[in-house]
C-alpha positions in Angstrom: 0.1 0.1 0.1 1.5 3.2 -0.8 2.0 6.4 1.3 1.3 9.8 0.8 1.4 13.4 2.6 -1.4 14.8 0.7 -4.6 14.3 3.0 -7.0 11.6 1.9 -9.9 13.6 1.6 -8.6 16.6 -0.4 -6.7 19.8 0.7 -9.6 21.0 2.5 -12.2 19.2 5.4 -15.2 21.1 4.7 -16.5 21.8 8.2 -19.4 20.3 9.4 -21.1 23.0 10.4 -20.6 24.5 7.1 -21.3 20.9 4.8 -25.2 22.2 4.2 -24.0 25.3 2.7 -21.6 23.9 0.6 -24.0 21.3 -0.4 -26.8 24.0 -1.1 -24.8 24.5 -4.7 -26.5 21.2 -5.8 -29.9 21.1 -6.7 -31.8 18.0 -4.6 -28.8 17.8 -2.2 -31.6 17.0 0.4 -33.7 14.9 -1.4 -33.8 11.4 1.1 -36.6 9.7 -1.3 -33.4 9.4 -3.9 -31.0 7.2 -1.7 -30.7 3.3 -3.3 -33.3 0.8 -2.2 -30.9 -1.8 -2.6 -27.5 -0.9 -1.1 -24.6 -3.3 -0.8 -23.6 -3.2 2.8 -20.1 -4.1 4.6 -19.2 -5.9 8.0 -18.7 -3.4 10.9 -15.0 -4.3 11.1 -14.3 -3.0 7.8 -17.1 0.1 8.3 -14.6 2.1 10.3 -11.9 2.0 7.5 -14.4 3.1 5.0 -15.4 5.9 7.2 -11.9 7.0 7.6 -11.2 7.3 4.1 -14.4 8.4 3.0 -16.2 10.3 5.7 -18.6 12.4 3.5 -19.9 8.3 1.6 -20.4 7.4 5.2 -22.3 10.2 6.2 -24.3 9.7 2.8 -24.8 6.2 3.9 -26.5 7.6 7.4 -28.2 10.2 6.5 -29.1 9.6 3.1 -28.9 13.1 1.8 -27.3 13.1 -2.0 -25.3 16.4 -0.8 -23.1 14.5 1.3 -22.3 12.1 -1.6 -21.4 15.0 -3.7 -19.2 16.5 -1.0 -17.2 12.7 -1.4 -16.9 13.7 -5.1 -15.9 17.0 -4.8 -13.4 16.5 -1.3 -11.3 13.2 -2.7 -8.3 14.0 -3.6 -7.5 12.1 -6.5 -3.2 12.3 -6.1 -3.5 10.3 -3.1 -2.8 6.5 -3.4 -5.6 4.4 -5.2 -5.0 1.8 -2.4 -5.4 4.9 0.4 -8.5 6.2 -0.8 -10.8 6.1 -4.0 -14.4 6.9 -3.7 -15.2 5.4 -7.4 -14.4 2.2 -6.1 -16.7 1.6 -3.2 -19.8 -0.6 -3.6 -21.6 2.8 -2.4 -20.5 5.0 -5.5 -21.6 2.5 -8.3 -24.7 1.3 -6.3 -26.1 5.1 -6.4 -25.0 5.4 -9.9 -26.5 2.7 -10.8 -29.4 3.5 -9.6 -29.7 7.0 -10.6 -29.2 5.4 -14.0 -31.9 3.1 -14.1 -34.1 5.8 -13.2 -33.8 7.6 -16.1 -33.8 4.8 -18.4 -37.1 3.5 -17.1 -38.3 6.7 -17.2 -39.6 6.9 -13.5 -41.5 9.8 -11.9 -38.2 11.0 -10.5 -35.9 10.4 -13.5 -35.6 14.1 -14.0 -34.1 14.8 -10.4 -32.0 11.5 -11.6 -30.8 13.8 -14.6 -30.0 16.7 -12.4 -28.2 14.5 -9.7 -26.3 12.8 -12.1 -25.2 15.9 -13.7 -24.0 17.0 -10.3 -21.3 13.9 -10.1 -19.4 15.8 -13.3 -20.1 19.5 -11.3 -18.7 18.0 -7.5 -15.4 15.9 -9.8 -14.7 19.1 -11.7 -14.6 21.2 -8.5 -11.8 21.8 -5.7 -13.2 21.4 -1.9 -15.5 24.3 -1.1 -15.5 25.7 -4.7 
């Protein structure tokens, strides 16, 4: 496993008190009804490591607000070793993307919300922490 002097979650960790204000730039950031019906879970022993490496994905899992999912991507530091932190390879990431994508493909009632959230994924990946 590689090591890096660069922080795992980006140049700046967004203070929990400020997280909602940063999430507000994303439309539908607070739609807990957009959390996947079926999401792969992990063993308790894996949870602590997952939460340390991906704190906003862990918050998303607990609070079910898409804004936390988007903050996980925005604050991800892609310069660190692949083994240390990469939210794109976590089960929760692929489960959410598939859930939103399938809503669009199946032309479900909330497909427009899903389109917007998937568009926000690109915005989050193109942003710097808090930017």
